[in-house]
N, C-alpha and C positions, 0 to 999 in steps of 0.2 A: 722829848723829841716829837714833833707833830707827825701825824700820819699823812704821808703824801697822797694816799687814796681818799682822804676825807673830802666831802663836798660841802661847799658853802651854801646852806639852805637859803639864806637871805638873798644871795645873788641869783640863785637858781629859780626860786619860786615865781617871780614876775616873768621870767623868760618862758617858763613852762605854761603859764596862764595865757601868754600871748601866742604861743606856737603849737601847743597840743590841744586839739579840739575838745572842748568841754572841761578842760582841766581847771580846777580851782581849789584853793585852800590847802597848800602843802602843809602837812602836820608833822611828818617824820620821815627820816631817811635812814635805812638800815642796810649796811653792806653784807652781802652773802659771804659766808666764810669759805665756802668751797670754790674751786676753780682757780686756775693759775695764770690765765691768759688775760682776758679783758675783765677788769673789775665790774661787778654787777651789783645793783642796789635795788632794794624794795622801797617804793615810794608810797606812803600812806597819805591820802588827800581827802578833803571833804567830798570830792567827786568820785572817789573810788580808789582802787589799788592799781599800781602801775609798776613796771620794771624798767630801770635805766641801765644801759650797758655802755661802758666808755672805754676808750683807749687807756692803757696804763700811763702814768706820768713818767717823765724822764726820757732819755735817749733810747730809741727803739730801732731794732733791726729793720732794714729796708724790706718792704712787702709784708711785714708782720702786722697783726692787730688792725686789720682793715674792717672796722665796724660798719663802714659804708657798704661793703660787699654783703655783710650779714643782713643789713637792712634791705638791700635790693633783692636778695634771693628770697627772703621771707615774704616780701611784698609780691613777688612774682608767683609764689606758690599758693597764694591765698585761695584761688579757685581750683586747685588740683586735688588729687586724692591724698596728698601728703599734708598732714595736719601741722599747722604752724601758728604761733601767736599772731594777733593782729598788730602790725607795726604802725606807729602813730606820728612819729617825727624823727628826722635826722638833722642834727646840728652841723654847723661848719666847725673847722678846727678852732676858730676864734669864738668859742662859746663861753658862757659864764664860768665854766669850770676849767677853761684853758686848754681843752682838748676835745676832739670829736666824740659825740655820743649819740645814741638813739633811745627812744622811749617806745615801749610796746605795752600792750594790755597784759594784765596779770591773768594767768591761766590757773584756775582752781582745780588742782588734782594732786596726785601723789608722785613723788620721785622714789624709785626703788634703787637703792644704792648697791645692793649685793646681788650678783648674777646667779647665786644659788637660790635666791628668792625666799629667804627664811621668813619674811613677813607674810607670805601667802600660806593659807591653811592647808591646801590640798595639792596633790600632784596634778590634778586636772587644771587647777588655776595656774600652776607654774607652767604647764605645757601650753595652755592657751595664751599666756603672757609672752612666752618665747615665740610662739607662732605669730602673735600680733606684731612683734618687732620684725620678724621675717617678712610679713606681708607689706609693712610700710617701706622696708628697704627695697623690695621688688617694685613697689609703686613709684618710689623715688627714681629708680633707674629707668622706669618706663615713661617718665614725664616728657611730653613733647617740648623740647628745648625752644624751638622756634615759636610755637604758640605761646609759651610762657615769657617770651621776650628776652631769652637768655642766650641767644645764639652767639653773642660776643662776650660771654662770661668767662671764657678761657680759650686757649688755643686748642683746636681739635687735633687729635693724633699725637703719637709719640709721647703719651702721657707719662709712662714710667721713666723714660729717658730724661724728660724735662724735670720731673719731680726728683729724680735721683740727683740731677745737677743742682737743683734748688736747695735740697736739704743737706747735700754734702757741703755746699757753700755756707749754709746757715750753721751747720755743725762746726765747721772750721772757724767761723767768725766768733763762735761762743765757746770754743774749746778751752778748757782750763788745765788740761794735762793729758798725757797719752793713755788711751784705753786700747790695749792690743786687740781685743776681740772686735772692737768697733772698726779699727783700721782694717782688720782681716775681712770683716763683713762688707765694708765699702769696696774692697778689692774684688770680692766674690761677686757682688752685684754688678760691678762694672764689666766683669768678664762673662756674666751669664744673663745679660739683658734679653728679655723675650721680644720677639718680633712684634711690631705693631699690627694688630688684627683688625683695625678700623672701628672697633667699638667705641662709641662716645656717648656719654650720658652725663647728667648732673650728678656729681658725687658730693657727699656730705663732708667727708674727710675726718670725722671724729665720731663715727656712728657707734654708740654704745648705750647701754642701759640707762646710765644716770644722766644722759643728755636727752631724755624723754620724760614727758609728763603723762601719767596714766590716769584714767578715770578712777574716782574713789571706789566705785561699786562694781567694776567689771574690767576684764583684761583687754582694755582698748587704749591704744596710744592716742592721746588727744592733742599733743604738741611735741614736735621735735625742736630741740634747742641747739644753741652753740654752732652757728653756721660759719664761723670765722674761716675755716679751712676749705669751705666748699668751692668748687670750680667745675668746669667741664673736664671730664677725665674718663678713666676706664672704670666701669662699674665693679669689676672684680677687686679693685683696690678697697672698696668699702667692706665687702663681705670677708675678705682676707684679714682686714684690720680688726673686725669684730671677733673673728675666730682666733686671731693672734692673742687678743686680750684674754680670751677664755682659756688659753693655754698657760697663762701666768699662774704662779702659786697663789692659793687663796689668801695666804697670810703675807703676801709680798707688798701690801700697800695698794696694789692694783685690784684686789679682790677678784682674782681670776677663778677659773674652774679647774685649774690644773690639779690632778691627783684626786679629784672628787668623783664620787659615783653618780654620774648624771642620771642613769636609769632609775636609781633609787629615789631621786628627787623629782622624777617626772619630766626631766629635761632631755631634749634630743642630743644624740652624739653629734660631733662636728660633721661627720659624713651625712647624717640625717638632715641636719640643718641646711647644709649646702645643697643637698638633693632637693629639699623642699623649695629653696630659693630658685634653683634651676628649673624646677617644674613650673613655678609661677611665671617665670620669664620665658619659658618655652625654649630652653637651651639644653643640649644633651649632657653637658658636664663641664668640668674645668680642668684643662691641661696646665702643666707648669705650676701646680699649686704651691710647691716649695718656694719658688721664686716670689710669688705674691706674698706668702707668709714672711719670708726673710726681708722683703722690702718693707713690710708693715712694721716689723721689729725695728729696722733701721730708722724709719721715719719717726716712730714714737721716741726712740732714743735721742734723735736729733732735737725733737721738741723738748724733751726733758732736759737736755743739756742747755737749751736756751733759757728755760725756767731757772735752772741752777745758777747760770751766769747772772741773770737778773737779780737773784737773791744775793749773790756776792756783791753786786753793784748797788744793792739797796733799793731797788724799785720793783720787787716782785709783789704780786697781788696778795699773797699769803706767805710772808717771808720765812717763818719758821718751818712750815711744811715744805717750802720750796727747796730748802737746803738738803732735804733727803733725796732730791731728784738726781743728785750726782751719783748716788749708789744705784739708782734705777737704771741709769745708762749702762752700767756694767752688767746688771742682771739681764736687760733686754738683749744686749749684744751677745752675751753668752748663750741665751736661749735660742737666738737665731742661728748661731753656729751649730748648736745641737740638732736643730731641725734640718739644717743642710747636711750634716754628717749622717743622720738617720735616713735622709731622703724622703721624709714624709712629715 
């Protein structure tokens, strides 16, 4: 059975030479094995290394996999304090591969997959790396939306209400069975919506360690990747999402920091990380933290359910791994209910 994600190099090469500045001599295409949303490929050419990111093949949920939004936001962030790869070309849907894609420059650095940062030698390095993530997140939320040309990148206000509606709809559209904790979580979020406080910023939507590239020789973020879920929204959604991921068990497949001794690793506690973010942004603190966390668990669970449904339908980017995402939905929903019950 042929791989639906495979690219036709013979058809793609002349198109890239015509449309990507300086591109010549495509030699090799290699699909990255990680990632479950938009399939991503390393391109090796005589003119250098590039990365191509495409929509998945097959029938897709409405409003999902909008690679054109990724392209637009990275182009807009080029001259800001938020490091992004240089984007080079966006195709139309009627491309040589039969779906929309974009090409960006290859960024030479390292991706750190485990938030416990075992690849780093000292606690000082781990602390500095964590702080670098914090600094970039604060910088992202301080981007001048109008100056960046992104004032129409999303609807301002009522972010959590709109996102709750969107992801509830996405979850129901990809539901494959009843998950009681998920149904209870949806009901709690609907009954405990926080009032809109008027904060609007550019949000990443999937801000986590392995969506960043770090310099080889220092704790510096040199590129933030995977902007598919970015929009205009509430900045606290991003920091709650990152902290939510760190609450997951380390052996859960999500590589969280749940149950780990952060202090022994040189990593900040959740409260310290949030306090440093608030200090950078000049805000006093965060009220309704449990709501933001619960919403983050819900949203990630809805995303995982979509990946699981695509695996069952046969058009997931990484089919075998994707099938485990059905179990992840149950884990996330259960952890959200625990956070709600504990009230912290």
